[in-house]
C-alpha positions as CSV (number, residue, x, y, z in Angstrom):
1,X,0.0,0.0,0.0
2,X,2.9,2.4,0.6
3,X,6.3,3.2,-1.1
4,X,9.6,2.5,0.6
5,X,8.0,1.5,3.9
6,X,6.6,5.0,4.8
7,X,3.2,6.6,4.2
8,X,5.0,9.9,3.7
9,X,6.9,8.5,0.7
10,X,3.8,7.7,-1.2
11,X,0.6,5.6,-1.3
12,X,0.1,2.9,-3.9
13,X,-3.3,3.5,-5.4
14,X,-3.3,0.1,-7.1
15,X,-2.8,-1.5,-3.7
16,X,-5.7,0.5,-2.2
17,X,-7.9,-0.6,-5.1
18,X,-7.0,-4.2,-4.7
19,X,-8.0,-4.3,-1.1
20,X,-11.1,-2.2,-1.7
21,X,-12.2,-4.8,-4.2
22,X,-11.3,-7.7,-1.9
23,X,-13.2,-6.2,1.0
24,X,-16.2,-5.3,-1.1
25,X,-16.4,-8.8,-2.5
26,X,-16.2,-10.4,0.9
27,X,-19.0,-8.2,2.2
28,X,-21.1,-9.0,-0.9
29,X,-20.7,-12.7,-0.1
30,X,-21.8,-12.1,3.5
31,X,-18.3,-12.4,5.0
32,X,-16.9,-10.2,7.8
33,X,-13.3,-9.2,7.1
34,X,-10.9,-9.5,10.1
35,X,-7.9,-7.5,8.9
36,X,-4.4,-8.2,10.2
37,X,-2.2,-5.1,9.7
38,X,1.2,-6.8,10.3
39,X,1.9,-10.5,9.7
40,X,5.7,-10.4,9.7
41,X,5.9,-8.7,6.2
42,X,8.2,-5.8,7.2
43,X,9.1,-3.5,4.3
44,X,12.7,-4.2,3.4
45,X,13.3,-0.4,3.2
46,X,12.7,-0.1,6.9
47,X,14.9,-3.1,7.7
48,X,17.7,-1.5,5.7
49,X,17.1,2.0,7.0
50,X,17.0,1.4,10.7
51,X,16.7,-2.3,11.5
52,X,13.0,-2.5,11.5
53,X,11.5,-3.5,14.9
54,X,14.9,-3.2,16.5
55,X,14.4,0.6,16.4
56,X,11.8,2.7,18.1
57,X,11.5,4.5,14.8
58,X,9.1,1.7,13.8
59,X,6.5,2.9,16.2
60,X,5.5,6.1,14.3
61,X,5.9,4.4,10.9
62,X,3.6,1.5,11.9
63,X,1.1,4.0,13.4
64,X,1.0,5.9,10.1
65,X,0.5,2.7,8.1
66,X,-2.3,1.5,10.4
67,X,-4.0,4.9,10.2
68,X,-3.9,4.7,6.4
69,X,-5.7,1.4,6.7
70,X,-8.3,2.9,9.0
71,X,-8.9,5.8,6.7
72,X,-9.2,3.7,3.5
73,X,-11.0,0.6,4.8
74,X,-12.4,1.4,8.2
75,X,-15.9,2.3,6.9
76,X,-16.3,-1.4,6.0
77,X,-13.7,-3.2,8.2
78,X,-15.1,-3.6,11.8
79,X,-12.4,-6.0,13.2
80,X,-8.8,-5.0,13.2
81,X,-5.8,-7.0,14.4
82,X,-2.6,-5.0,14.7
83,X,0.0,-7.8,14.9
84,X,-0.1,-11.6,14.3
85,X,1.9,-13.7,16.8
86,X,4.5,-11.2,17.9
87,X,6.1,-13.9,20.0
88,X,6.8,-16.0,16.9
89,X,8.3,-12.9,15.1
90,X,10.6,-12.2,18.1
91,X,11.7,-15.7,18.8
92,X,12.2,-17.1,15.3
93,X,13.5,-13.9,13.8
94,X,15.8,-12.7,16.6
95,X,16.5,-15.6,19.1
96,X,17.2,-18.6,17.0
97,X,17.3,-17.0,13.6
98,X,15.1,-19.5,11.8
99,X,12.8,-16.9,10.2
100,X,13.3,-13.5,8.7
101,X,15.3,-11.4,9.3
102,X,17.4,-14.4,10.6
103,X,19.2,-12.6,13.4
104,X,20.7,-14.3,16.5
105,X,23.9,-14.8,18.3
106,X,26.3,-16.6,16.0
107,X,27.1,-19.2,18.7
108,X,23.3,-19.9,18.8
109,X,23.1,-20.5,15.0
110,X,26.1,-20.3,12.7
111,X,23.8,-19.3,9.8
112,X,22.9,-16.0,11.5
113,X,24.7,-13.1,9.9
114,X,24.4,-11.0,13.1
115,X,22.3,-10.4,16.2
116,X,22.2,-11.0,19.9
117,X,19.8,-13.7,21.2
118,X,20.1,-12.3,24.8
119,X,19.0,-8.8,23.9
120,X,17.3,-8.4,20.6
121,X,14.2,-10.5,21.1
122,X,13.3,-8.4,24.1
123,X,13.9,-5.1,22.2
124,X,11.8,-6.3,19.2
125,X,8.9,-7.4,21.5
126,X,9.1,-4.0,23.3
127,X,8.8,-2.1,20.0
128,X,6.1,-4.4,18.8
129,X,4.0,-3.7,21.9
130,X,4.6,0.1,21.5
131,X,3.7,0.0,17.8
132,X,0.6,-2.0,18.5
133,X,-0.5,0.4,21.3
134,X,0.2,3.5,19.1
135,X,-2.0,2.0,16.3
136,X,-4.8,1.2,18.8
137,X,-4.5,4.7,20.3
138,X,-5.0,6.4,16.9
139,X,-7.9,4.2,16.1
140,X,-9.6,4.8,19.4
141,X,-9.1,8.5,19.4
142,X,-9.8,9.3,15.8
143,X,-11.8,6.5,14.1
144,X,-13.6,4.1,16.5
145,X,-16.5,6.4,17.4
146,X,-17.5,7.0,13.8
147,X,-16.5,3.6,12.3
148,X,-17.8,1.6,15.1
149,X,-15.2,-1.2,14.9
150,X,-13.0,-3.0,17.4
151,X,-9.3,-3.6,17.5
152,X,-7.1,-6.2,19.1
153,X,-3.9,-8.3,18.7
154,X,-3.4,-12.0,18.0
155,X,-1.2,-13.9,20.4
156,X,0.1,-17.5,20.1
157,X,0.3,-19.7,23.1
158,X,0.8,-23.4,23.7
159,X,-0.8,-24.9,26.8
160,X,2.0,-25.9,29.2
161,X,1.6,-28.8,31.7
162,X,4.0,-29.6,34.5
163,X,6.1,-32.7,33.6
164,X,5.9,-34.0,37.1
165,X,3.6,-33.1,39.9
166,X,6.2,-31.1,41.8
167,X,6.3,-27.6,43.0
168,X,9.4,-26.9,40.8
169,X,7.7,-28.2,37.7
170,X,4.5,-26.3,38.4
171,X,6.6,-23.1,38.7
172,X,8.4,-24.1,35.5
173,X,5.1,-24.5,33.6
174,X,4.0,-21.0,34.7
175,X,7.3,-19.5,33.7
176,X,7.0,-21.1,30.2
177,X,3.6,-19.5,29.8
178,X,5.0,-16.2,31.1
179,X,7.8,-16.2,28.5
180,X,5.3,-17.0,25.7
181,X,2.0,-15.4,26.5
182,X,2.5,-13.2,29.6
183,X,5.4,-11.5,27.8
184,X,2.6,-9.7,25.9
185,X,-0.5,-10.1,28.0
186,X,1.0,-8.6,31.2
187,X,2.0,-5.3,29.6
188,X,-1.4,-5.2,27.8
189,X,-3.2,-5.6,31.1
190,X,-1.0,-4.2,33.9
191,X,1.6,-2.2,31.9
192,X,4.7,-4.3,32.8
193,X,6.4,-7.6,32.0
194,X,5.8,-10.7,34.2
195,X,7.7,-10.8,37.5
196,X,9.4,-14.0,36.4
197,X,10.9,-12.3,33.4
198,X,12.0,-9.2,35.4
199,X,13.7,-11.6,37.8
200,X,15.5,-13.8,35.3
201,X,16.2,-11.4,32.4
202,X,17.1,-8.4,34.6
203,X,18.6,-5.4,32.9
204,X,18.3,-7.0,29.5
205,X,14.5,-6.5,29.6
206,X,13.4,-3.0,28.5
207,X,11.4,-0.8,30.8
208,X,8.2,1.1,30.0
209,X,8.2,4.8,30.7
210,X,5.2,6.2,32.6
211,X,3.7,7.4,29.3
212,X,4.3,4.0,27.6
213,X,2.6,2.2,30.5
214,X,-0.5,4.3,30.0
215,X,-0.3,3.7,26.2
216,X,0.1,0.0,26.3
217,X,-2.1,-0.9,29.3
218,X,-5.6,-1.7,28.1
219,X,-4.8,-1.3,24.4
220,X,-7.2,-3.9,23.1
221,X,-10.9,-4.6,22.6
222,X,-10.3,-8.3,22.1
223,X,-7.5,-10.8,22.1
224,X,-6.9,-13.1,19.2
225,X,-5.6,-16.5,20.4
226,X,-3.7,-18.9,18.2
227,X,-3.6,-22.4,19.6
228,X,-2.2,-25.6,18.1
229,X,-0.6,-27.8,20.7
230,X,0.6,-28.4,24.3
231,X,3.8,-29.4,26.0
232,X,5.2,-30.6,29.3
233,X,7.6,-28.3,31.2
234,X,10.3,-29.2,33.7
235,X,12.5,-27.0,35.9
236,X,16.0,-26.6,34.5
237,X,18.1,-24.5,36.8
238,X,21.3,-25.7,35.0
239,X,20.4,-23.5,32.1
240,X,21.6,-20.6,34.2
241,X,25.1,-21.7,33.4
242,X,24.6,-21.3,29.7
243,X,25.4,-18.2,27.6
244,X,22.5,-15.7,28.1
245,X,19.7,-16.2,25.5
246,X,16.0,-15.8,25.3
247,X,15.9,-19.5,24.5
248,X,17.2,-20.4,28.0
249,X,16.2,-17.4,30.2
250,X,13.1,-19.1,31.5
251,X,15.1,-22.0,33.0
252,X,12.6,-24.4,31.5
253,X,12.9,-27.5,29.3
254,X,9.8,-28.3,27.2
255,X,9.1,-31.8,26.1
256,X,6.3,-33.6,24.3
257,X,6.6,-36.8,26.3
258,X,6.1,-38.1,29.8
259,X,7.5,-41.5,30.6
260,X,7.9,-42.2,26.9
261,X,4.2,-41.4,26.2
262,X,3.5,-38.3,24.0
263,X,1.2,-35.6,25.2
264,X,-0.8,-36.2,22.0
265,X,-0.5,-37.9,18.6
266,X,2.4,-36.6,16.4
267,X,1.7,-34.7,13.2
268,X,3.6,-33.7,10.1
269,X,5.0,-30.6,11.9
270,X,7.5,-31.6,14.5
271,X,6.2,-29.0,16.9
272,X,2.5,-30.0,16.7
273,X,1.1,-32.7,19.0
274,X,-2.7,-33.1,19.0
275,X,-4.0,-32.1,22.4
276,X,-7.5,-30.7,22.1
277,X,-8.1,-30.3,25.9
278,X,-5.3,-27.9,25.9
279,X,-7.4,-25.2,24.3
280,X,-10.0,-25.6,27.1
281,X,-7.3,-25.3,29.8
282,X,-5.7,-22.3,28.1
283,X,-9.0,-20.5,27.7
284,X,-9.8,-21.0,31.4
285,X,-6.4,-19.7,32.3
286,X,-6.9,-16.5,30.3
287,X,-10.4,-16.0,31.7
288,X,-9.2,-16.4,35.3
289,X,-5.9,-14.5,35.1
290,X,-6.9,-11.6,32.7
291,X,-10.4,-10.8,33.7
292,X,-12.2,-12.8,31.0
293,X,-11.4,-10.7,27.9
294,X,-13.3,-10.9,24.6
295,X,-11.5,-13.7,22.7
296,X,-11.4,-14.8,19.1
297,X,-9.6,-18.1,18.2
298,X,-7.7,-16.6,15.3
299,X,-5.8,-19.8,14.4
300,X,-6.3,-23.5,15.1
301,X,-5.4,-26.3,12.7
302,X,-3.4,-29.3,11.6
303,X,-1.0,-29.8,8.7
304,X,0.0,-32.8,6.5
305,X,3.1,-33.3,4.4
306,X,2.9,-32.4,0.7
307,X,3.5,-35.9,-0.7
308,X,3.9,-35.8,-4.5
309,X,3.4,-39.6,-4.7
310,X,0.0,-39.4,-3.1
311,X,-3.1,-39.5,-5.3
312,X,-5.5,-36.6,-5.3
313,X,-8.1,-38.8,-3.8
314,X,-5.8,-39.7,-0.9
315,X,-4.8,-36.1,-0.4
316,X,-8.5,-35.0,-0.1
317,X,-9.3,-37.7,2.5
318,X,-8.0,-35.7,5.5
319,X,-9.8,-37.6,8.3
320,X,-7.2,-36.5,10.9
321,X,-8.0,-32.9,10.2
322,X,-11.7,-33.5,10.6
323,X,-11.0,-35.2,14.0
324,X,-8.7,-32.3,15.0
325,X,-11.4,-29.7,14.3
326,X,-14.2,-31.8,15.9
327,X,-12.2,-32.4,19.1
328,X,-11.0,-28.8,19.5
329,X,-14.4,-27.3,18.8
330,X,-15.8,-29.7,21.5
331,X,-13.4,-28.4,24.1
332,X,-14.0,-24.9,22.9
333,X,-17.7,-25.5,23.5
334,X,-16.8,-26.6,27.0
335,X,-14.9,-23.4,27.6
336,X,-17.8,-21.3,26.4
337,X,-20.1,-23.3,28.8
338,X,-17.6,-22.5,31.5
339,X,-18.0,-18.7,30.9
340,X,-15.1,-17.9,28.7
341,X,-15.9,-15.0,26.4
342,X,-15.1,-16.5,23.1
343,X,-17.0,-15.0,20.1
344,X,-15.4,-16.6,17.1
345,X,-13.2,-19.3,15.6
346,X,-10.9,-19.3,12.6
347,X,-9.5,-22.6,11.2
348,X,-6.0,-22.5,9.9
349,X,-6.3,-22.5,7.0
350,X,-8.8,-22.1,4.2
351,X,-6.3,-23.0,1.5
352,X,-3.0,-24.8,1.3
353,X,-0.5,-22.0,1.3
354,X,3.1,-20.9,1.6
355,X,4.0,-21.8,5.2
356,X,7.0,-19.5,5.8
357,X,10.2,-21.4,6.2
358,X,8.4,-24.7,5.5
359,X,7.5,-23.4,2.1
360,X,5.1,-25.7,0.2
361,X,6.0,-29.0,1.9
362,X,3.4,-28.4,4.6
363,X,-0.4,-28.3,3.9
364,X,-2.6,-26.7,6.5
365,X,-5.6,-26.1,4.2
366,X,-9.1,-27.4,4.1
367,X,-8.9,-26.8,0.3
368,X,-6.2,-28.7,-1.6
369,X,-4.2,-26.5,-4.0
370,X,-2.5,-28.0,-7.0
371,X,0.7,-25.9,-7.0
372,X,1.3,-26.6,-10.7
373,X,-2.1,-25.7,-12.1
374,X,-3.4,-23.7,-9.1
375,X,-6.7,-25.7,-9.3
376,X,-8.5,-26.0,-5.9
377,X,-10.2,-29.1,-4.6
378,X,-12.2,-29.2,-1.3
379,X,-10.9,-31.8,1.1
380,X,-13.1,-33.9,3.4
381,X,-12.5,-31.3,6.1
382,X,-13.9,-28.5,4.0
383,X,-17.1,-30.5,3.4
384,X,-17.2,-31.4,7.1
385,X,-16.8,-27.7,8.0
386,X,-19.5,-26.6,5.6
387,X,-21.9,-29.1,7.1
388,X,-20.9,-28.0,10.6
389,X,-21.6,-24.4,9.8
390,X,-24.9,-25.3,8.3
391,X,-25.7,-27.1,11.6
392,X,-25.9,-30.5,9.8
393,X,-23.2,-31.7,12.3
394,X,-23.9,-30.9,16.0
395,X,-21.1,-30.9,18.5
396,X,-23.2,-29.2,21.2
397,X,-27.0,-29.0,21.0
398,X,-27.1,-25.8,23.0
399,X,-24.3,-23.8,21.3
């Protein structure tokens, strides 16, 4: 939508027209657009100019970009998401260097061209929170009253269970959640980072000024929650002897197994284990700890490997994904019955797509995409989901 990463350097009218047409077509089909302003696609110009989210300069540039979106599309878009999974962006981009911009301590990953895994993830998260809050502030002060929309942020969180029923492992599980979810949710609700992070990270963790506390605290109408899987956590004080890094600061080791038994069935993605009850437990945790905010499940899904030897018929018969959706929606229904304020659910994903560093080897879609011809074929899960939405499949009679 903009030239060289800044609104002040020019607006791309063709981009504006493209999204106007897309939004109008969605509305014409009876669909409500939920627009994510930043999903890790930082303009290269800002990365080159000042290091992107490593610099506080990003805050004003992001606010300007968000305001352009509000001006151009806010008459029709009523649900805004500022950032998608800021934890993922900070961890994979700046702690272990797996994703763009591929920064980390070189001892952490020899392929990283530069960075500091002990400092940069915390700086990037701090600036993401400030950019988010600045965008929310301009929306609430200038646009919300007339446009009558709501704005939030999408946070990823695995559910974490103590590996053993010990006090140390219970504390470890809480620290693991603090370093993934509380890292963002605590500033958004109380204006500061979790006490466990303050204690363990110390002076490497940025501080909010008085003005920033007021800006960040309460800067959401809803929380988007992306849930895929659960893990066990065990206390690991020996990590204090390692070189400082976000990856070890929590003094926790996460594992998918207890006594050789996985927490849930394995999937194509090495990090996803199917644990539907985790979504229920996570939602209850958020309700209790953070005063029952308005929540949308903005991502939940399962992938399969892209197997070129597989027939189309086999690829479309994704029973495991149907089971995944059914079971997670069942536990989501339980959470709603228990008073959690969930108002919507998005499956990841409508279409097989480019899955970041996994490329096209991972298929998350309910619609199979032939990457050669681009033809699309509904999988069994798409048909199941359609029937579910048309109430031909009942998970809860009273939902």
